[in-house]
C-alpha positions as CSV (number, residue, x, y, z in Angstrom):
1,M,28.3,21.2,-23.7
2,K,31.1,23.7,-23.6
3,R,31.2,25.2,-20.1
4,I,31.9,28.8,-19.1
5,I,33.6,28.1,-15.8
6,Y,37.3,27.7,-16.4
7,T,39.6,28.7,-13.6
8,T,40.7,26.5,-10.7
9,L,40.1,27.3,-7.0
10,S,39.8,25.2,-3.8
11,I,36.5,23.4,-3.2
12,L,36.9,23.8,0.6
13,M,34.4,26.1,2.3
14,L,36.0,29.3,3.5
15,H,35.3,29.7,7.2
16,L,35.6,33.4,7.8
17,S,35.4,35.9,10.7
18,A,31.7,36.6,10.4
19,Y,30.6,33.0,10.5
20,G,27.3,32.6,12.4
21,Q,26.4,36.3,12.4
22,A,22.6,36.7,12.3
23,F,21.2,38.1,9.1
24,D,19.3,40.8,10.9
25,T,22.4,42.2,12.6
26,Y,23.7,43.7,9.3
27,F,21.0,43.5,6.7
28,T,17.4,44.3,6.0
29,D,15.0,42.2,4.0
30,A,15.7,43.8,0.7
31,T,18.2,43.3,-2.2
32,L,21.1,45.5,-3.2
33,R,21.8,44.9,-6.9
34,I,25.2,46.1,-8.1
35,D,25.8,46.4,-11.8
36,Y,29.5,46.3,-12.8
37,I,31.4,46.7,-16.1
38,F,34.3,44.3,-16.4
39,S,36.6,45.5,-19.2
40,G,40.1,45.0,-20.7
41,D,42.1,42.5,-22.6
42,A,44.4,39.6,-21.9
43,G,47.1,41.9,-20.4
44,H,45.0,44.3,-18.3
45,Q,41.5,44.1,-16.7
46,E,39.4,46.7,-14.9
47,I,36.3,46.6,-12.8
48,S,33.9,49.6,-12.7
49,V,30.6,50.3,-10.9
50,D,27.8,51.0,-13.3
51,Q,24.7,51.3,-11.2
52,L,23.2,50.5,-7.8
53,S,19.6,49.4,-7.3
54,R,17.4,48.4,-4.4
55,M,14.8,45.7,-4.9
56,P,12.1,44.6,-2.3
57,R,12.8,41.4,-0.4
58,W,16.0,39.3,-0.2
59,W,15.7,35.8,-1.7
60,G,19.3,34.6,-1.2
61,K,21.0,32.8,1.7
62,R,20.4,33.9,5.3
63,H,22.8,31.5,6.9
64,H,26.6,30.9,6.3
65,L,26.7,34.6,5.2
66,S,30.4,34.9,5.0
67,E,31.1,31.4,3.5
68,V,31.1,30.1,0.0
69,P,30.5,26.4,-0.8
70,V,32.4,26.6,-4.1
71,A,35.1,29.1,-4.6
72,G,34.4,30.1,-8.2
73,N,36.4,32.3,-10.6
74,G,35.6,35.4,-8.6
75,Q,34.0,36.6,-5.4
76,V,32.0,39.5,-4.1
77,V,32.9,40.3,-0.5
78,V,30.9,42.7,1.7
79,R,32.6,44.2,4.8
80,D,31.1,46.3,7.6
81,H,32.7,49.7,7.1
82,Q,33.3,50.3,10.8
83,S,34.7,46.9,11.9
84,H,35.9,45.7,8.5
85,D,34.4,42.3,9.3
86,V,33.3,40.2,6.4
87,I,29.5,40.1,6.7
88,Y,28.6,38.5,3.3
89,R,30.5,36.6,0.6
90,H,29.4,35.1,-2.7
91,S,31.3,33.3,-5.5
92,F,30.7,33.5,-9.3
93,S,32.2,33.0,-12.7
94,T,31.8,35.2,-15.8
95,L,31.9,35.2,-19.6
96,F,34.5,38.0,-19.4
97,Q,37.0,35.8,-17.7
98,E,36.5,33.1,-20.2
99,W,36.8,35.5,-23.1
100,L,40.2,36.5,-21.7
101,T,41.5,33.0,-22.5
102,Y,40.8,33.4,-26.3
103,D,43.2,34.8,-28.9
104,E,40.8,37.7,-29.5
105,A,41.6,39.0,-26.0
106,H,45.2,39.6,-27.2
107,Q,43.9,41.8,-30.1
108,I,41.1,43.9,-28.8
109,R,39.7,45.4,-25.6
110,K,36.1,44.6,-24.6
111,S,33.6,45.2,-21.8
112,Y,31.0,42.9,-20.3
113,E,28.0,43.6,-18.1
114,N,27.9,41.8,-14.8
115,V,25.2,41.9,-12.1
116,F,25.5,40.7,-8.5
117,L,22.9,40.6,-5.8
118,V,23.7,41.1,-2.1
119,P,21.4,41.6,0.9
120,M,20.7,45.3,1.5
121,P,23.0,46.5,4.3
122,K,21.6,48.6,7.2
123,D,24.7,50.7,7.5
124,T,27.7,51.7,5.3
125,V,29.6,48.8,3.8
126,D,32.7,48.3,1.6
127,V,32.1,45.9,-1.3
128,S,35.0,44.2,-3.0
129,V,35.0,42.3,-6.3
130,V,37.9,40.0,-7.0
131,L,38.6,38.1,-10.3
132,Y,41.0,35.1,-10.4
133,D,42.9,33.6,-13.2
134,N,43.2,29.8,-13.7
135,R,46.2,29.7,-11.4
136,R,44.2,31.1,-8.5
137,E,46.0,34.4,-8.8
138,T,44.1,37.7,-8.6
139,M,43.8,39.3,-12.0
140,A,41.7,42.3,-11.0
141,E,40.2,43.7,-7.7
142,Y,38.1,46.7,-6.9
143,T,36.6,48.0,-3.6
144,H,34.0,50.7,-3.3
145,R,31.8,52.0,-0.6
146,V,28.0,51.7,-0.5
147,V,25.9,54.0,1.7
148,P,22.4,52.6,2.0
149,T,20.8,56.1,2.3
150,D,22.4,57.3,-1.0
151,I,19.5,59.0,-2.8
152,L,20.9,57.8,-6.2
153,I,20.4,54.1,-5.5
154,R,17.6,53.3,-7.9
155,H,14.4,51.7,-6.5
156,I,13.1,48.9,-8.8
157,G,10.7,46.0,-8.5
158,D,8.1,47.9,-6.5
159,H,5.7,48.1,-9.4
160,D,5.5,47.1,-13.1
161,I,6.7,43.6,-12.2
162,T,6.9,41.1,-15.0
163,P,4.0,38.6,-14.7
164,Y,5.0,35.2,-13.4
165,E,3.5,31.9,-12.4
166,V,4.4,29.7,-9.5
167,I,5.7,26.3,-10.5
168,Q,6.1,25.0,-7.0
169,R,6.5,26.3,-3.4
170,A,9.1,25.2,-0.9
171,S,7.9,23.7,2.4
172,D,9.8,26.4,4.4
173,P,10.1,29.7,2.5
174,E,12.8,30.9,5.0
175,R,15.0,28.0,4.2
176,S,14.6,27.5,0.5
177,I,16.3,27.9,-2.9
178,H,14.6,30.3,-5.3
179,I,14.8,29.5,-9.1
180,A,13.3,31.6,-11.8
181,Y,12.7,30.4,-15.3
182,V,12.9,33.3,-17.8
183,A,11.3,33.2,-21.3
184,E,13.6,34.1,-24.1
185,G,12.4,34.2,-27.7
186,Y,8.8,33.5,-26.8
187,T,6.2,35.9,-28.2
188,E,3.1,36.8,-26.2
189,G,1.2,34.1,-28.1
190,E,3.7,31.5,-27.1
191,M,3.6,31.9,-23.3
192,D,1.6,28.7,-22.9
193,T,4.4,26.9,-24.7
194,F,7.0,28.5,-22.4
195,L,5.1,27.5,-19.3
196,H,4.9,23.9,-20.6
197,D,8.6,24.0,-21.3
198,A,9.3,25.3,-17.8
199,Q,7.2,22.5,-16.3
200,R,9.1,19.9,-18.4
201,A,12.4,21.3,-17.2
202,T,11.3,21.1,-13.6
203,E,10.2,17.5,-13.8
204,A,13.5,16.6,-15.6
205,L,15.6,18.3,-12.8
206,F,13.7,16.6,-10.0
207,A,14.0,13.2,-11.7
208,H,17.7,13.4,-10.7
209,E,19.1,12.8,-7.2
210,P,19.6,14.6,-4.9
211,F,17.0,17.0,-6.3
212,R,14.3,14.4,-6.1
213,R,14.5,13.7,-2.4
214,L,15.1,17.4,-1.6
215,R,12.5,18.8,-3.9
216,D,10.5,20.5,-1.1
217,R,13.4,22.9,-0.5
218,F,13.0,24.6,-3.9
219,D,10.7,27.6,-4.7
220,I,10.3,27.9,-8.5
221,I,8.6,30.5,-10.7
222,A,8.2,31.0,-14.5
223,V,8.6,34.7,-15.5
224,K,6.7,35.5,-18.7
225,T,9.1,37.9,-20.5
226,V,7.7,38.6,-23.9
227,S,9.9,38.9,-27.0
228,R,8.9,40.7,-30.2
229,E,10.2,37.9,-32.3
230,S,10.2,34.1,-31.8
231,G,13.4,32.2,-31.6
232,T,17.0,33.4,-31.1
233,S,19.8,34.8,-33.1
234,I,22.2,32.5,-35.0
235,P,24.9,34.7,-36.4
236,S,26.6,32.0,-38.4
237,Q,23.4,31.6,-40.4
238,G,22.8,35.3,-40.7
239,I,19.8,35.1,-38.4
240,W,19.2,38.0,-36.0
241,K,16.1,38.1,-33.9
242,N,14.7,40.9,-31.7
243,T,14.2,39.1,-28.4
244,V,13.9,40.4,-24.9
245,L,17.5,39.2,-23.8
246,H,19.2,39.4,-27.3
247,S,20.6,35.8,-26.8
248,H,22.6,34.2,-29.6
249,F,24.5,31.2,-30.6
250,D,28.1,31.3,-31.8
251,T,29.4,32.9,-28.6
252,F,33.2,33.1,-29.0
253,Y,32.6,31.6,-32.5
254,S,31.5,28.3,-31.1
255,D,28.3,27.2,-32.9
256,R,26.7,25.5,-29.8
257,Y,27.5,28.2,-27.4
258,L,24.2,29.9,-26.6
259,T,24.4,32.9,-24.2
260,T,23.2,36.4,-23.5
261,L,25.5,39.3,-22.8
262,H,22.6,41.6,-21.6
263,L,22.7,40.8,-17.9
264,K,21.2,44.1,-16.9
265,D,18.1,43.5,-19.1
266,L,17.9,40.0,-17.6
267,H,17.8,41.3,-14.0
268,D,15.5,44.2,-15.0
269,C,13.0,41.6,-16.1
270,L,13.3,39.8,-12.8
271,A,13.0,42.9,-10.5
272,G,10.4,42.4,-7.9
273,T,10.0,38.6,-8.5
274,P,11.3,36.0,-6.0
275,Y,14.6,34.9,-7.6
276,E,18.1,33.9,-6.9
277,H,19.2,31.3,-9.4
278,I,18.2,31.8,-13.1
279,I,17.3,29.4,-15.8
280,V,16.8,31.0,-19.2
281,L,14.7,28.9,-21.6
282,V,15.3,29.8,-25.2
283,N,12.7,29.0,-27.8
284,T,14.7,27.2,-30.4
285,D,15.3,23.7,-31.8
286,Q,19.0,24.3,-32.5
287,Y,21.3,22.5,-30.1
288,G,23.1,24.6,-27.5
289,G,23.3,26.2,-24.1
290,G,25.6,27.4,-21.3
291,G,25.9,27.6,-17.6
292,I,27.8,30.2,-15.5
293,L,28.2,29.7,-11.8
294,N,25.8,31.9,-9.9
295,S,24.8,33.9,-13.0
296,Y,22.5,31.9,-15.2
297,N,21.8,28.6,-16.9
298,L,20.6,29.0,-20.5
299,S,19.3,26.2,-22.7
300,M,17.4,25.6,-25.9
301,T,14.0,24.0,-25.4
302,H,12.9,22.3,-28.6
303,H,15.8,20.1,-29.4
304,P,15.5,16.4,-28.4
305,Y,18.3,16.9,-25.9
306,F,16.6,19.8,-24.1
307,L,16.0,18.0,-20.8
308,P,19.4,16.5,-20.2
309,V,21.1,19.8,-21.3
310,V,19.0,22.0,-19.0
311,V,19.9,19.7,-16.1
312,H,23.6,19.5,-17.1
313,E,23.8,23.3,-17.3
314,F,22.1,23.7,-13.9
315,G,24.9,21.5,-12.6
316,H,27.2,24.3,-13.7
317,S,25.2,27.4,-12.8
318,F,23.9,26.1,-9.4
319,G,26.3,23.3,-8.4
320,G,29.6,24.6,-9.7
321,L,30.3,21.2,-11.3
322,G,32.9,20.9,-14.0
323,D,32.5,19.3,-17.4
324,E,33.7,15.7,-17.3
325,Y,34.3,15.3,-21.0
326,A,37.5,15.9,-23.0
327,Y,38.5,17.0,-26.5
328,E,41.0,15.2,-28.7
329,E,42.5,18.6,-29.3
330,E,42.3,21.0,-26.3
331,V,42.1,24.4,-27.8
332,I,42.3,26.2,-24.5
333,P,44.1,24.6,-21.5
334,M,41.6,25.7,-18.8
335,Y,43.1,23.5,-16.0
336,P,46.8,23.8,-15.4
337,H,47.9,20.3,-14.3
338,D,49.9,21.6,-11.3
339,V,46.8,23.4,-9.8
340,E,43.9,21.6,-8.2
341,P,40.5,22.6,-9.7
342,W,38.0,24.1,-7.4
343,E,35.2,22.1,-9.0
344,P,34.3,19.2,-6.7
345,N,34.1,16.6,-9.5
346,L,37.5,17.4,-11.2
347,T,41.0,16.8,-10.0
348,T,44.5,17.1,-11.4
349,L,45.8,15.2,-8.3
350,A,47.7,18.4,-7.4
351,D,45.8,18.4,-4.1
352,F,43.3,15.6,-4.2
353,H,42.9,15.3,-0.5
354,G,39.4,16.2,0.6
355,K,37.7,15.5,-2.7
356,W,36.3,12.0,-3.3
357,E,39.2,9.8,-2.0
358,D,36.9,8.7,0.8
359,M,34.5,7.3,-1.7
360,M,37.1,5.2,-3.5
361,T,36.6,2.1,-1.3
362,A,37.8,-1.4,-2.3
363,D,34.3,-2.6,-3.1
364,S,33.4,0.6,-5.1
365,T,32.8,0.0,-8.8
366,R,31.4,3.5,-9.5
367,V,33.9,5.9,-8.1
368,G,37.6,6.1,-9.0
369,L,40.0,8.2,-11.1
370,Y,39.1,8.3,-14.8
371,E,41.5,10.3,-16.9
372,G,39.9,12.7,-19.4
373,A,37.9,15.6,-18.1
374,G,37.8,19.4,-18.0
375,Y,38.2,19.4,-21.8
376,S,41.7,17.7,-21.5
377,M,42.4,14.1,-22.5
378,K,45.4,13.9,-20.1
379,G,46.1,15.2,-16.6
380,V,42.6,16.0,-15.5
381,Y,40.4,13.3,-13.9
382,R,36.7,12.7,-13.3
383,P,35.2,10.4,-10.6
384,S,33.1,8.0,-12.7
385,A,33.0,6.4,-16.1
386,D,29.9,8.4,-17.0
387,C,27.7,11.1,-15.4
388,R,25.1,13.8,-16.3
389,M,28.2,16.1,-16.4
390,R,29.8,14.0,-19.1
391,T,27.1,12.9,-21.6
392,N,23.5,13.6,-22.5
393,E,22.8,9.9,-22.6
394,N,23.7,9.1,-19.0
395,P,20.5,9.4,-16.9
396,T,22.0,10.4,-13.5
397,F,24.7,12.4,-11.7
398,C,27.6,10.3,-10.5
399,P,27.9,9.6,-6.8
400,V,30.5,12.4,-6.3
401,C,28.3,15.0,-8.1
402,E,25.3,13.9,-6.2
403,R,27.1,14.2,-2.9
404,S,28.4,17.7,-3.8
405,L,24.9,18.8,-4.8
406,T,23.5,17.5,-1.6
407,R,26.0,19.4,0.4
408,L,25.2,22.6,-1.6
409,I,21.5,22.3,-1.1
410,E,22.0,21.8,2.6
411,F,24.4,24.8,2.7
412,Y,21.8,27.1,1.1
413,T,18.9,25.9,3.2
414,G,20.6,26.4,6.5
415,E,21.6,22.9,7.4
């Protein structure tokens, strides 16, 4: 599956000045949703604030507030306005940044919606958004002030909440990871099918380690967003459907690339529900999907490869794992061979120290350096011969991916 994450940043956690600060010192138990417009072309990019919203409750991390476990292609940084201390940080990747790597970005300017969630500050803060290119250099950066008492901050999620059903509860709600399945292309009469698909996806995810042994740390709901038409749009076949998220295949003219560009609609549907990580289930039997770090995982549901694909894409959107397969002809060189990828399961050997060298013991037959990963046949290496991040047929994550996911779950649950 073609992956959206493309740039390369360090995997090391960033230990910053506000490490260890208590959540209650700076934040209240509510969510500040910030909608941005990223726009431009290959030569120039801009970041603009679109809208601010307040939602009840905060469902994200309450520990390691100023750290990120994977660096991503961009970061949101919240600073206390008075002290300038970093009080919250989150990493992400975007479709906009990937689009910039295509030829079209040299011919036309476009804009993309992006939505980020941060805990609601008690006092005035300065919020910075930084976008990186695949050489870890800043391509665009914007800082703006947020005053929590601003009367134009929209309040949403207090009523008219989209109906949802609980799939499972975490054992400790204060130290848990919140996942929301969202129905896309399911009509009102197909909600039972959606709930069945969500349950199947859940069992597939928790059949994999480390999710199996850490299952009690996940809180999962299924949000019953109703579409007027069943299915999804397939532009290459002239098929356009009226669905709640307006998803479609053929993203960037790739027939398997299934995404939605309507992130504001997605988060509007989720307002007032307990969510942090998003899995969009698309009611189609055509093969495809996509996963964007800390944005969403989107997968078809009625193709025979539904279950391995939804888990694979969650490896991207939640785990920040890289694709471990390669193309004979690499159309877009996403990983410069002299820059170390930030993804924990890829290396160019530019700075391999601290990745999986400690797992390459003399008696290890499962972990090594296997050339051919990150869409490149040469110069990019994966840790194992096969993995859930390489093929749909392999039934497990490799030991390196499993360890990385374990560390990530422990990070989010306050270990």
